N, C-alpha and C positions, 0 to 999 in steps of 0.2 A: 186551563182545564175545561173540558167540555162539560156543560150542564146537562142535566137529565132532559131529554126531549120527549119523554113519555110520562107526563104528569097528570094526576087526577086530584080531585078535591077530597079531603077527609070529611066525615068518616067513610071508610070503605068496608062493605060487608064481605064476608068470606067468599060468597058466590061471585062478587065483583073482583075479588083478588085473583080468582082463577083466570080472569080475563087479562090480568097483568102478567101472567106467566107465558112469555113468548118463547118460541123455539125457532131460532134462525142462526145464520152463520156467526153473527156477533155474540149471541148468547153462548153458542158452542165454544167460540174462542175464549170468552170470558170465564167459562167454567173451569179452565185450568189456571186461573190467576192466583190461586192460593195453594196449589199443590206443592210448591217449593218448601213451604213450612210444614204442612200437615203430614205428608207422606214420610219424610225422614223421622219425625217424632213418633208416628204410629209404629213404624218398623222398629225403632229403638226400644219402645215400650214392649213390643212383642218379644224381642230378643232378650230383654232383661228380665221379664217376668214369666215367660212361657205361657202367657194367656192364649186362649183359643182364638186363632186368627180369624176364623169364620165369624164368630160372634162379634169380635171387635169391628170388623169391616162392615158386616150387615147392619149392626146398630148405628154405626157412624153414618152409613149411607142413608138409612131411613130417616135419621134426624135431619140430614141435609134436605131431603125431599120435603119433609113436613115443614121445615123452616122456609124453604123457597115458596111454598104455597101460602103459608100463613102470612108472611110479610109481603109477598109480591115484589121483593127487592133482592138484589144480589148481596144477600146477607148470609154468608156461609157459617157453618159450625166449625170450630177448631178444637184441637186438643188443648187442655189447660197446660200452658207452657211450663210454669214453675213446677207443677206436679210431675210433668213428663221428664224434665231435667233431673229432678231429685230421684225419680224411679230409675232412670237410666244410669245415673252416676253412682247411686248407692245400692242398686239392685234390690229395691224394696219389693216385697211379695205382691203378686197380683191381687190377692184377697184384700190387702190393705188399701190398694189403689181403688178397688171397688167400694170399700167402706168410706174412703175419702170422698168419693163422688156423692154418696148419700149425705155425708156430713156437710159438704159445702153447699149442696142443693138446699138442705134445710136451713142453713145459716143465711143464705141469700134470700130465701123465701120470707124468713122473719124480718130481715132488713127491708125487703121490698114492701111487705104488707104494713109495716110500722111507719112507712113514710120516710125512712132514713135516706133512701136513694135520692128522693126529690130534694131533700135538704142539701145533700152533697152537691147536686147539680146547681142549686141556687147559689151556694156560697163559694164554689171553686171557680176562679176567674177563667175566661176564655184563653188568656195567654198561657195559663198553666196547663190547660188541656192541650193546647198547641205544642207545648213543651213535651208532654207525654207522647204525643204523636211523632214529634221530631226525634225523640230518643228511640222510639221503636223503629222508626225509619233508619236511623243510624245503625242500630244493631242488626237489622236485616241486611243492610248494604254491606256491612263488614262480614257477615256470615256468607253472603254470596261471593264476595271478592276474595276472601281469605281461605274459605273452605271448599265451596262448591266448584267454582270456576277452575282452580288449579288441580282438582282431584285427578284428572286424567293426563297430566303433563302437557306436552306440546299440542297433541291432538285435541285435548280438552279446551285449551286456549283458542285454538282455531275454530272449533265448532261454536264456542261461546261468542267469539267475535262475529261469526256469521249470523248467529241468532240476534246479537245486539244490532247489527247492521240492518237486519230485516225489521226489527222493532222501530228503529229510528227512521228508516226510509218510508215505512208505511204507517207511522204513528197517526192515529186519528182516522184512518181509512176505514169506512164502514162497509165498503164493497169487498175489499180484500183484507179481512182481519189479520193482522200480523201474528197474533197469538197462535192461530191454527198452523201457519207456516212454521213457526218456531217449534211447536210440538211435532209437526211432521218431520222437521229436520232432526229432532231428537230420535225419532223412530228409525230414520235412515241411518243415523250414526250408530244406534244400537244394533241394527242388523249387520252393519259393516264391521262391528267390533266384538261379535261373539254371541249375539242373541240367538238362542236355539228355539225356534217356534215349535219344534216337535216335542220338546219337553213340556211346553205349555199344554199342548194337545193331550199328551199322555196323562197329565195330572188333572184333567178336566173331570169334575164330579160334583154332585149336589151336596151341600152342607147347610145345616141350620143352626141358629144360635141356641145356647143352652141356658136354662133358668138358674139363677143364683140367689141364695139367701144369705147375704153377708151377716156375720155374727157381730154382736155388740162390741166385742173386743176389737174387731177389725175396724168398725166405724169410729170408735174412740181413738185408736192408734192412727187411723187415717186423718182424723181431725187434727191431732196434735202434730204429726210428722209432715203431713202434706197439705191439708186445707189451710192451716194458719199462714204458712208462707205464701200460699196462692192468693188469699183474699185481697191483699193490697194491690196486686197486679190486676186482679179481676175488677176491682172498683175503678181503677184508673183507666185501664185499656178496654176491658170487655164491656163495661157499662157506660161510664161517663164519656170516654173518648168515642165509643161506638155511637152513642146518641148524637154527639156533635158531628161525627163524620157523615151520618145519614143526612143531617141538616145541610152539610156542606155540599154534598153531591146531589141530593134530592130535596131541595128546600120546600117543594109543594107537598111532599109526602113524609114530613117529619114524624117521628115516633117517639113517644115519651119514654123516659128511662124506666118507668114502672113496668111497662109491657116487656121491655127488654129483660128486666130483672125477673119477671115471672117466667118467661120462656127459658131463661138461663136456669132457674130453679127447677122447673118441671123436667127439663132434659136430664138433669143430674139426679133427680129422684127416680127416674124411670130407667135410664141407660144401665146402671150397675146391676139391676135385677136380671138383665139378659146378657150380661158379660161385656157390656160396652164401657169404654174408657170415659172418664170425666171430660166434659166439653164446655165450650163457652161461645159467645159471639166475639167479634174482634174487629177493631177499626182497620187492621192490616188486611184482613180477608176481604172486607168491602172494597178497600182501595185496590187490591189485586184484581178482583173481578171487574171493577170499573175500568181500571187501566187497560185491560185486555178486551174491552168492548161491551161488557154486560150492562144492561140497564133494567132488567126485570128479574123476577125469581126463577126464570127459566134456566139461567146459568147454574143456579144452585141445585135445581132438580137434576140437570144433566150431571153435575159433579157428584151428587149423591148416588145416582144410578151407576156411575163408574165404580164406586166403592161397594155398592150393593152387589153388583155382578161379580166383583172379585171375591167377596165373601161367600156368595152362593156357589160359585163354580170354579174359582181359581185360587182358593186359599192354599191348596197343597203345593202347586208349583209357584208359590209366591216369589221366591228369589228370582226366577226367570222373568216373571211378569214385571218386576220392578226395574229390570234392565231397559224397559221401553222408555224410561225417563232418566237418562244419564245425568249425573250431577252437574256438569257444565250447563246443560239446558235448564235444569232447575235453578241454577244460579242466575241465569238471565231473567227467568220469571220472578225470582225473589228480588232482584235488583229493581225491576220496574214497579213492583209492589212497594219497595222502599222509597223510590222517587216520588210516587203518588202521595205518600205520607209526608215526606220532607217538604213538598211544595205547598202544603197547607199552611205553613208558618208565614207565608208571604203577606197575609192580611194583617200581620202585626208590625209590618215594616214602617207604617206611618206613625207609630207611637214608639219611640226609642226605648222608653222604660219597659213597655210590654214585650217588645222584641228581646230585650236583654233577659227578662225573666223567662221567656220561652226557651231561649238558648241555654240559660242556666239549668232549667229543669231537664232539657234534653241531654246535656252533658252529664249531669248527675245520674239520670236514669241509665245512661250507657256505662258509667264507670264505677259507680258505688254499689256495694252489696245491698240488695233490696232497693235498687236505685229508683224504681218507679214510685214506690210509696214515699221514699225519702225526698225525691224531687217534687212530688205532689204536695207534701207538707211544707217543704222549704219554700217552694214557689208561692204558695198561698200566703204564708207568713210574710214573705218579702213584699208581695203585692199590697197587702193591707198595712204594712209597716212603713212604706215609703213616705206617706204624708207626714208621719211623725218625725222624719229626719229631714224635713224641709223640701222634699221633692213634690212638685205639683202633679196632681193626677193628670194623665193625658186625656 
């Protein structure tokens, strides 16, 4: 895995972070590294709740842009996955989802300011964090291979194979970023299989987000129904594993979990007021942007601008716009995001005990209900219990 070649010493002031936001072909390629997970979830939420698409996309895009500038790293914003899945499968009202955003933002703010996050990072072993990353990688790989790639039949397999070949042949090439070619291949495939550009032009028009004031009943319902199931996944993936992943890819620019918790909290305290969905940071998003070539916050700014423009001008012909990213191509993007996460477990190979714990956590995270929190707890208990059963610490 390539290490960051654009390193600076901490602390870095905000004005200096602006210098970390580069815009080149590699940042452009990396900007699409997380679209395979984000876009389907956002569309699913919109279809299930009937929320205003313009507000959702505009707020989501603005949060990306701000995050890219504040961190100066390819650290994108993602929809909260557990909440999204519950909303999509159970058709929970959009007002409850907005209330859940405020509820989890406040919860994480208290946990961050109280020092609880730092204690978790201190006591949870690295092998357990690797297991969480491994489990997420497995789940993303299965989603790519079982759902996205086969979605268009034979033609989908062929275009996915072409995209995979491009990624493998040009892997690590900084002059010709393979991610751009893969996205270009998706556009060609979309044009060849029914994308109607005239419908996009006909629906072009300016839209703006609307202000919301969630009621207390929606905030409470959102906390019970959506925030509580989300908190364990956020602790493991959005905060602890994200902090570790930044250290893995950008060791000279490590960021404390307290800052990550603060931005997580602030985003969710602001977004629902303007019709935005609850969001988080995530180790998968970082891995995706990194795998496709991004090394600075420029990729996240570009990624956010993409959503911002859709919300401002293209929210009406949304269905036609989404055809630009056919599912087989999204599957290729998702697969390489997964591989970047799976590869992180290799540093546990020299300690068989730790490797076993990491693999155990990953399998539990993939297969058990609420698997990420169950795996996190189980792995931590097993790690500290090993010496009691006669196993020497590695």
